[in-house]
C-alpha positions in Angstrom: 0.0 0.0 0.1 1.3 3.5 -0.9 2.2 5.5 2.2 0.1 8.8 2.5 2.1 11.8 3.7 0.5 14.9 5.2 2.2 18.1 4.2 1.1 21.0 6.5 1.8 24.2 4.7 2.1 22.1 1.6 0.9 24.8 -0.8 3.7 27.1 0.1 7.0 27.6 -1.5 8.9 24.6 -0.2 5.9 22.6 0.5 4.6 22.6 -3.0 8.0 21.6 -4.5 8.3 18.8 -1.9 4.7 17.6 -2.8 6.0 17.2 -6.4 9.2 15.4 -5.3 7.2 13.0 -3.0 4.7 12.2 -5.7 7.6 11.5 -8.2 9.1 9.1 -5.6 6.0 7.1 -5.3 4.4 8.6 -2.2 0.9 9.7 -1.9 0.4 13.2 -0.4 -2.3 15.4 1.2 -2.0 19.1 1.7 -3.2 21.2 4.6 -2.7 24.9 4.2 -4.5 28.0 5.2 -3.3 29.9 2.2 -2.1 32.8 4.1 1.2 32.7 2.2 0.3 30.7 -0.8 -1.6 31.5 -4.0 -5.1 29.8 -4.4 -4.2 28.3 -7.7 -1.2 26.3 -6.4 -3.2 23.1 -6.3 -4.2 23.6 -10.0 -0.6 24.0 -11.0 0.5 21.0 -8.9 -2.1 19.0 -10.9 -0.6 20.1 -14.1 2.9 19.1 -13.0 2.0 15.8 -11.4 -0.8 14.8 -13.9 -3.0 13.7 -11.1 -5.7 15.2 -8.7 -4.3 17.0 -5.7 -6.2 16.7 -2.3 -6.2 19.8 -0.3 -7.7 20.7 3.1 -7.9 24.5 3.7 -7.4 25.4 7.4 -5.2 26.1 10.3 -2.7 23.6 11.6 -3.8 24.8 15.1 -7.4 23.4 14.5 -7.6 20.2 16.4 -10.8 19.1 14.9 -9.7 19.6 11.4 -6.5 17.7 12.1 -8.5 14.8 13.6 -10.7 14.6 10.5 -7.7 14.6 8.1 -5.9 11.9 10.1 -9.0 9.7 10.1 -10.0 10.3 6.5 -6.6 9.7 4.9 -4.9 7.3 7.2 -1.9 9.3 7.3 1.4 7.4 7.7 3.8 10.3 8.1 3.9 14.0 8.2 6.1 16.7 6.8 5.5 19.9 8.8 6.1 23.1 7.0 3.2 25.3 8.3 4.7 28.3 10.0 5.4 32.0 9.8 8.9 32.5 8.4 10.1 36.1 8.0 12.9 36.9 10.5 12.6 40.7 10.2 8.8 40.5 10.6 9.1 38.3 13.7 10.9 41.2 15.5 7.7 43.2 15.0 5.3 40.4 15.7 6.9 37.9 18.2 3.6 36.8 19.7 2.1 35.8 16.4 5.2 33.8 15.5 5.1 32.0 18.9 1.4 31.3 18.5 1.5 29.9 15.0 4.9 28.2 15.0 5.0 26.7 18.5 1.3 26.2 19.2 0.8 24.7 15.6 3.5 22.2 16.3 2.0 21.1 19.6 -1.4 20.8 18.1 0.1 18.6 15.2 1.9 16.4 17.7 -1.3 15.8 19.7 -3.1 14.9 16.5 -0.3 12.5 15.5 -0.4 10.8 18.9 -4.3 10.3 18.8 -4.0 8.9 15.3 -1.1 6.5 16.1 1.1 8.3 13.4 4.7 8.2 14.5 6.9 9.7 11.6 7.6 13.3 11.3 9.8 15.4 9.1 10.1 19.0 10.7 11.1 22.1 8.7 13.7 23.9 10.9 16.1 26.6 9.9 19.8 27.5 10.1 18.4 30.5 12.3 18.8 28.0 15.2 22.5 28.6 15.1 22.0 32.3 16.0 25.3 34.1 15.3 27.5 31.1 14.3 30.8 30.6 16.0 32.3 28.3 13.4 31.8 28.4 9.7 30.7 26.3 7.9 28.2 25.3 10.6 27.9 21.7 11.7 24.8 20.2 13.3 26.8 19.9 16.7 27.3 23.8 16.8 25.8 25.5 19.8 22.2 26.5 19.2 20.8 30.1 19.7 18.7 32.7 18.1 19.1 36.1 16.8 15.4 36.9 16.3 11.9 35.7 17.5 11.7 33.5 14.3 14.8 31.7 15.2 13.6 31.4 18.9 10.4 29.7 17.6 12.4 27.2 15.5 14.7 26.4 18.4 11.7 26.0 20.8 10.1 23.6 18.3 13.3 21.4 18.0 13.5 21.3 21.8 9.9 20.3 22.1 10.5 17.5 19.5 13.4 16.3 21.5 11.4 16.1 24.7 8.4 14.4 23.1 10.5 11.8 21.0 12.5 10.9 24.2 9.1 10.1 26.0 7.6 8.3 23.1 9.6 5.4 21.5 7.0 5.2 18.8 7.9 8.6 17.5 10.7 9.2 15.2 11.5 12.8 14.1 13.7 14.2 11.4 14.9 17.8 11.9 15.9 19.5 8.7 17.8 22.7 9.1 17.4 24.8 5.9 19.8 27.3 4.8 18.4 29.6 2.1 16.0 28.1 -0.5 15.8 29.8 -3.9 14.7 29.1 -7.4 11.7 27.5 -8.9 10.4 24.2 -10.4 11.7 23.4 -13.9 8.2 23.8 -15.2 8.0 27.4 -14.1 4.6 26.7 -12.7 5.5 26.9 -9.0 8.1 29.0 -7.2 8.5 31.6 -4.5 5.5 33.8 -4.7 5.0 35.9 -1.7 1.5 37.4 -1.1 2.7 40.7 0.0 6.0 42.4 0.7 8.9 40.0 -0.2 10.9 39.3 3.0 13.6 37.1 1.3 16.4 38.3 -1.0 15.5 36.6 -4.3 11.8 37.6 -4.5 12.9 41.1 -3.8 15.4 41.1 -6.6 12.8 39.7 -8.9 10.6 42.6 -8.1 13.4 44.9 -9.1 13.8 42.9 -12.4 10.2 43.2 -13.1 10.2 46.9 -12.6 8.0 46.9 -9.7 10.6 48.3 -7.3 13.3 50.8 -8.3 16.3 49.0 -6.7 17.4 46.3 -4.3 17.7 47.5 -0.7 20.9 45.9 0.6 20.7 45.8 4.4 24.2 46.7 5.5 27.3 47.3 3.4 29.7 47.1 6.3 29.4 43.5 7.5 32.7 41.6 8.0 32.5 39.8 4.7 34.4 39.9 1.5 32.3 42.7 0.1 30.6 44.1 3.1 27.2 42.4 2.4 25.6 39.5 4.2 26.7 36.1 3.1 24.3 33.1 3.0 24.3 29.4 1.8 21.6 29.4 -1.1 20.2 26.1 -2.1 17.9 25.4 -5.0 14.4 24.6 -3.8 14.3 21.4 -6.0 17.4 20.2 -4.2 15.8 21.0 -0.9 12.6 19.1 -1.8 14.7 16.1 -2.8 16.3 16.2 0.6 12.9 15.9 2.3 12.2 12.7 0.2 15.6 11.2 1.2 15.0 12.2 4.9 11.5 10.7 5.0 12.6 7.5 3.3 15.4 7.0 5.8 13.0 7.7 8.7 10.6 5.1 7.4 13.4 2.4 6.7 15.1 2.8 10.1 12.5 4.1 12.5 15.4 6.4 13.8 15.3 10.2 13.9 18.1 12.4 12.6 19.0 16.1 12.3 20.8 17.4 9.3 21.7 20.6 7.5 20.3 21.0 4.1 22.6 23.5 2.3 25.4 23.5 -0.3 28.4 24.5 1.9 29.1 27.5 -0.3 28.2 31.1 0.6 27.2 33.9 -1.7 27.0 37.6 -0.7 23.9 39.7 -1.5 25.9 41.5 -4.2 27.0 38.2 -5.7 23.3 37.1 -5.7 22.4 40.3 -7.4 25.0 39.7 -10.0 23.8 36.2 -10.8 20.2 37.3 -11.1 21.4 40.1 -13.3 23.0 37.5 -15.6 19.7 35.6 -15.6 17.7 38.7 -16.6 20.3 39.9 -19.1 20.8 43.4 -17.6 22.4 44.9 -14.5 20.0 45.5 -11.7 20.4 48.5 -9.4 20.9 48.4 -5.7 21.2 50.9 -2.8 22.8 50.3 0.6 20.3 50.6 3.6 20.8 50.3 7.2 21.2 46.8 8.8 18.0 45.1 9.9 17.6 44.0 13.6 18.2 40.2 14.0 20.4 39.8 10.9 23.9 38.2 11.2 26.9 38.6 8.8 27.4 35.1 7.4 25.8 31.7 7.8 27.1 28.7 5.7 26.2 25.0 6.1 28.5 22.1 6.7 26.4 19.6 4.5 28.6 16.5 5.2 26.2 14.8 7.6 23.4 15.0 5.1 25.7 13.4 2.6 26.8 10.6 4.9 23.4 9.8 6.4 21.0 10.6 3.5 23.2 10.5 0.4 22.2 14.1 -0.2 24.2 16.6 -2.2 23.0 19.8 -3.7 23.3 19.6 -7.5 22.2 23.0 -8.8 24.3 26.2 -8.8 23.6 29.8 -8.2 23.1 30.5 -11.9 20.4 27.7 -12.2 18.8 29.0 -9.0 18.5 32.5 -10.4 17.6 31.4 -14.0 14.7 29.2 -12.7 13.4 32.1 -10.4 13.4 34.5 -13.4 11.6 31.9 -15.6 8.9 31.5 -12.9 8.4 35.2 -12.0 8.5 36.4 -15.7 6.0 33.8 -16.7 3.6 34.8 -13.9 4.0 38.5 -14.7 3.1 37.9 -18.4 -0.1 35.7 -17.8 
């Protein structure tokens, strides 16, 4: 029997790409999403990509009654939990909302899983749990901390999962610490498509490329990096989605939890990413230096060796593929 996987937040950026990857790997999948940060037509686009109907429940992951109905209706065998608020800068202004959605949402999900007898969970964590890293590239054994409320919620969720898994031998959890996902599916049908102000770098650059914003605001030109702008480990979203499939498969095969970084091990500065996107578009895109944002750090780059050893995971796509696929997606959407 084909295993059915629940994707909370499955219509969002990473969730939708993981849905496609799971279906391609032979898993069944059901989406739960409140569409607060996902377009209403994502399920239709997923049907085109996968060539099969997409089952979607619209609602909040904190809704215990809805979760109970989903688990009963679909006989969920595993969960990949994406549903969360995710903008570090916004979290500084709205900490209580982030705690409510991210932490309370996980607790509600764990209760529903326990009631349904579902014991396999892949959790969407973040490199923000490393706070300001002391060592680069960052290994999974690095001290954890946080630089903003978003990072706090991800760290709190990891700690909750550790406590719950230690008390329940039937629960196995995979914690995937993402670095910076960018790019879009090769079909150009799904990609990063924020509902309002773009909080991540590449969607903001895309807005500049489309002529919707005059220039990229670069938050800080005096960081202790090679060109003064922040450095991050960017990973193509299709590589990231493939990492979820490998993680879930290992979880199911071994029944043992794991924690891994999903990144490339290579950092790019904001100006280097802007140059790569300019190459994709075919013209130089303007920028201005703006003040640093609260909660930001100078550089974060993954040590991906554990994911390679444990899951056989290695990122395959480079920065030019990331930017070209993003531009293909956003320009297609703009010309519809």
